[in-house]
Steps between C-alpha positions, in 0.01 A plus 500: 500500500726616219528813282688450172663183638622682815372353826323742730646507849276368782440836673383666176292194405329511842438873466354477152282202601380691803411808292322287238292340778408852616361582157802642316575407143848469348508750211873484428791274583853503361858416573690813597843330521558143385833466675362580845152358434353838574130518407236770474127453556222753460168410663175691479227489764305677766673643804399344831631537856596130483795601283655664809494161672722323242820392670717252304856417593751670264228733360534873573221749433670797335192724484123469461530338159838323489643186659855361455670177598841492656614183326482604133383864520184412315224761502123469531315823414131551577260710300173582679171516313 
């Protein structure tokens, strides 16, 4: 997966794919920093307890709506319907 010709790191790609499989839709994606390949994703979907079970190496859950990777500091933000 790429955003504006910047490759998405594996942990973020796995997280986004997992969330899409759980019914979330990507509503925004952009490059936050080209030099560091830092990306930002906003996904919208319905909250489910399954989200608490997501554990992906190098992904940290910041709060109920935000995940971050430790490799490129990319952010995935969730918006609940």
